[in-house]
N, C-alpha and C positions, 0 to 999 in steps of 0.2 A: 581367552586369557592364557598367557604362557605359563605352563607349570612343569616342574621337574620333580620327579618322585623317585627317591633312592630305595633300594632294597638290597638284601644280601649280607648285611652286617650280622655280627654275632660273636660268640666266644670260640676261640681256637687255641690249641696248644702251640708253643714255639715250634717252628718248622712246618706248620700246617699251611693250608691254602684257603682262600676265600675269593669269590667273584662278586664284586659289587655291580649292580645294575642301576641305571638312571633312565627312567622312561619319560620322554617328553610328550607334551600335548599342547595344542594351540599354536604350534609353529612347526616349521619343517627343519629337522635337525641338520640336513646336509648343507644348509645355508649358514650354519653357525660354527664358529670355532668353539672347542670344548675343553674342559679341564676338570681335574680332581684336586681337591684341597683337603687338608685335615687340621684338626685343632685338638691338641692334648690339653688336659686340665692345667690351667695356669699359664698356658702358652698362647702365642699369637697364631692365627691361622696361617698355614704354610702351603705353598704349592707343591703338589706331589707329581702331577703329570699334566701336560697340555698337548693338544693336537690341533693343528690348523686344518681347516676343511679344504682349502684350495689345493694343497699339495701333499697333505698327510704328514707334514713336518711335525716332529714331536720333541718334547722336553721331558726329562725325568730329573727329579731331585737326586743328588749324589747318594743320598741315603737309601734310595729304592732302586737304583739302576741295576739291571740284571735280574731283579726279583718281581717287579711290577710291569704290567703291560696295559696300555690304554687302547681301546678300540671302539668302534661304533658299528651299528647296523642301521643304516639309513632307512631301509625298508620297514624296520620295526620302530624307527624314531627313538632308538635307545643307544646309550653309550655304556661302556663297561670299564671296569678296572679289575684285571686279574692280578691277584696278590699271592705270591708264592714265598716259601721260606720265611714265613712271618716271624718277627722278633717282638719281644715285649715292648720295645720302644716304638713299634708301629701302632700301639694302642692309642686310639683317638676317635673323635667323631669325624667321619668322612663326608665331604660335601661335593656334589657335582655342580658344575657351572657351565653356562652357555652364553656366548657373546657374539653378536652379529656385526660388530665393528670390524672392518676389514684388516685393521692394523694392530689392535690392542694385543691379542694373543700372539700373532706372528712376531711382533717386536719383543715380547717377553721371551719367546722361544729362542730367537736369535741372540738376544743379549744375556739371557740367563738370569735376568732380574724379573722376578715374579711378584706381583703385588695384587692381592685379592680385591683390594678396594676399587679397582678399575673395571671389574667385571659386572655385567648387567644382571644376570639371572641366576638364581641359586635354588638348589633343592633344600629340603628340610634337615638333611643330615641323617647318617646311620652310624651307630656305634660299633666299632671293632675293638674287641678286647683279646689280647694275646697273653695268655698266662698258663702256667702249669698248675 
């Protein structure tokens, strides 16, 4: 059974850093396109970053460009989201996602239109709170 388990969330002051991890089991991560999403209270889930497995093509939301970095370690079957220069508006529950459809995430990356409803597999979420 495919599972994704996030870790690394917590509380941090503005300007601080966190690294989120998402460990996969029951599947081979290098065959999957991946992504990170977040959901703040009262708001819809939004795409933060995506990565295509075929060519490493990436997408970042404008609000996180230059501050967040998506990566993966296929040997560990784990994906990461490095978050720097955190702001209070980054406060949210962060979710990792994996999808083995060859086109879904690549099309989102090329178009810039990201919709969480089309992705197959999700972690349980980890809370990130940025506050002084």
